[in-house]
C-alpha positions as CSV (number, residue, x, y, z in Angstrom):
1,M,0.0,-0.4,0.1
2,P,1.2,3.2,-0.9
3,E,2.5,5.8,2.2
4,S,0.0,8.6,3.0
5,S,-0.7,11.1,4.9
6,V,-3.4,12.3,7.2
7,L,-5.3,15.8,6.3
8,T,-7.6,17.4,8.5
9,L,-10.3,19.9,6.6
10,R,-13.5,21.6,7.5
11,L,-16.4,21.1,6.0
12,D,-19.7,22.9,6.0
13,P,-22.7,19.9,6.9
14,K,-23.9,20.5,3.4
15,L,-20.9,19.6,1.5
16,K,-20.2,16.5,4.2
17,N,-23.6,15.1,4.0
18,Q,-23.5,15.3,0.2
19,L,-19.8,13.5,0.5
20,D,-21.2,11.1,2.6
21,R,-24.1,10.1,0.1
22,L,-21.6,9.7,-2.3
23,S,-19.2,7.6,-0.8
24,K,-22.1,5.4,0.3
25,S,-23.6,5.2,-2.9
26,M,-20.3,4.7,-4.1
27,N,-19.6,1.7,-1.4
28,R,-16.2,3.4,-0.3
29,S,-15.1,5.2,2.5
30,R,-15.4,9.4,2.5
31,S,-11.9,9.5,2.8
32,F,-10.9,7.6,-0.6
33,V,-13.6,9.3,-2.3
34,A,-12.6,13.2,-0.8
35,A,-8.4,12.1,-1.9
36,Q,-9.7,11.5,-5.5
37,A,-11.6,14.2,-5.4
38,I,-8.7,16.5,-4.0
39,Q,-6.2,14.3,-7.1
40,E,-8.6,15.5,-9.8
41,Y,-9.1,19.0,-8.3
42,V,-4.9,19.1,-8.3
43,S,-4.6,17.8,-11.6
44,V,-6.9,19.9,-13.9
45,N,-5.5,22.9,-11.7
46,E,-1.9,21.9,-12.3
47,W,-2.9,21.4,-16.1
48,Q,-4.8,24.8,-16.7
49,I,-1.9,26.6,-14.6
50,A,0.9,24.9,-16.8
51,E,-1.0,25.9,-19.6
52,I,-1.7,29.4,-19.0
53,K,2.1,29.5,-18.4
54,K,3.3,28.3,-22.0
55,A,0.7,30.9,-23.5
56,I,2.4,33.7,-21.3
57,A,5.6,32.6,-22.6
58,A,4.4,32.7,-26.1
59,A,2.8,36.0,-25.9
60,D,5.8,37.4,-24.5
61,R,7.8,36.0,-27.3
62,G,5.5,38.1,-29.7
63,E,3.5,34.9,-30.9
64,F,0.3,36.1,-31.6
65,A,-2.5,35.0,-34.3
66,S,-2.1,37.5,-36.9
67,D,-5.6,40.0,-37.7
68,K,-6.1,38.3,-40.7
69,L,-6.4,34.5,-38.9
70,V,-8.1,35.4,-36.4
71,E,-10.8,37.0,-38.7
72,Q,-10.6,33.7,-40.7
73,T,-11.2,31.8,-38.1
74,L,-13.9,33.5,-36.3
75,K,-16.2,33.6,-39.9
76,R,-15.6,29.8,-39.9
77,L,-17.2,29.1,-36.6
78,T,-19.6,31.9,-36.7
79,R,-20.9,30.2,-40.3
80,R,-21.2,26.5,-38.2
81,A,-22.8,27.9,-35.7
82,R,-25.9,29.1,-38.2
């Protein structure tokens, strides 16, 4: 079994009840469901922050779409939407 650490946190009663119902319906412990939720949250936010940093670096290098490319893309997307 992988090593783990204990984390104590406060939840409002409504959220705790939701977590309890979810864990019961999944036949998992509250701790397991909470750890899975935290893992997903951290992964998504790490990815998002990394992508933002890449975009900022590209912008700092002057790598922008041309006005013409933006216009063409908007026309193509708005045609599809109709």
